[in-house]
C-alpha positions as CSV (number, residue, x, y, z in Angstrom):
1,X,19.8,6.9,14.4
2,X,16.7,6.8,12.3
3,X,13.3,6.8,14.0
4,X,11.1,3.7,13.6
5,X,8.0,5.9,13.2
6,X,6.7,9.5,13.1
7,X,3.4,11.4,12.8
8,X,2.2,14.1,10.5
9,X,-0.2,16.4,12.4
10,X,-2.5,18.4,10.1
11,X,-2.5,22.0,11.2
12,X,-6.1,23.0,10.1
13,X,-8.0,20.3,12.1
14,X,-5.5,18.3,14.2
15,X,-5.9,15.1,12.1
16,X,-2.9,12.8,12.7
17,X,-1.3,10.3,10.3
18,X,1.2,7.8,11.7
19,X,4.0,6.4,9.5
20,X,6.2,3.4,10.3
21,X,9.5,2.2,8.7
22,X,8.9,-0.5,6.0
23,X,10.7,-1.9,3.1
24,X,9.0,-0.8,-0.1
25,X,9.2,-1.9,-3.7
26,X,12.7,-2.8,-5.0
27,X,13.9,-3.3,-1.4
28,X,14.1,0.4,-0.7
29,X,13.3,1.6,2.8
30,X,10.7,4.2,3.4
31,X,7.9,5.1,5.8
32,X,4.4,3.7,5.1
33,X,1.3,5.3,6.6
34,X,-0.4,2.8,8.9
35,X,-3.9,3.2,7.3
36,X,-3.0,2.6,3.6
37,X,-0.5,2.6,0.8
38,X,0.8,6.1,1.3
39,X,4.6,6.5,1.5
40,X,7.3,9.0,2.4
41,X,10.7,8.0,1.0
42,X,13.9,9.6,-0.1
43,X,13.8,10.3,-3.9
44,X,17.2,10.3,-5.5
45,X,16.8,13.8,-7.0
46,X,14.0,15.4,-4.9
47,X,15.0,14.4,-1.4
48,X,12.3,13.3,1.1
49,X,8.8,13.3,-0.5
50,X,5.4,11.8,-0.1
51,X,4.8,10.2,-3.4
52,X,4.7,7.1,-5.6
53,X,7.8,4.9,-5.8
54,X,7.9,4.6,-9.5
55,X,7.2,8.1,-10.7
56,X,8.2,11.7,-10.0
57,X,4.7,12.6,-8.8
58,X,4.9,14.4,-5.5
59,X,2.0,14.7,-3.0
60,X,4.0,16.3,-0.2
61,X,7.4,17.5,0.9
62,X,9.2,19.6,3.5
63,X,8.3,23.3,3.4
64,X,11.9,24.5,4.0
65,X,13.7,23.3,0.9
66,X,16.9,25.1,1.9
67,X,17.4,22.9,5.0
68,X,19.8,20.0,4.9
69,X,17.8,16.8,4.7
70,X,19.1,13.8,6.7
71,X,19.7,10.6,4.8
72,X,18.1,8.2,7.2
73,X,14.7,9.8,7.9
74,X,12.6,12.7,6.7
75,X,13.2,16.0,8.4
76,X,11.1,17.1,11.3
77,X,9.1,20.3,11.0
78,X,6.6,21.8,8.5
79,X,5.5,19.8,5.5
80,X,3.1,20.8,2.8
81,X,0.9,18.5,0.7
82,X,-1.6,18.7,-2.2
83,X,-4.5,16.5,-2.9
84,X,-6.3,17.5,-6.0
85,X,-7.1,21.2,-5.7
86,X,-6.5,21.2,-1.9
87,X,-3.3,21.9,0.0
88,X,-2.6,21.1,3.6
89,X,0.1,22.1,6.1
90,X,1.4,19.4,8.5
91,X,4.0,19.1,11.2
92,X,6.2,16.0,11.1
93,X,7.1,14.8,14.6
94,X,9.3,11.9,15.5
95,X,7.9,9.5,18.1
């Protein structure tokens, strides 16, 4: 069973981003951040990522690349992201 939503908790300052299941471009299901056009979805080659639907540009991904990633939802646990020259560590938590 896939969760309907989850949160990313930023470790450095406690900021929380909430994501909800939505249908994205081309009818594919992903998770959209509630405050903007930021998506986490399953990329056919890269697995679960935060990124753009129509490119291979990645803004975030699970830290433990060796873990098996479920098909229906991104894996819980530690995620890392980059925004320009900055990097952040998050914990993905199902609600």
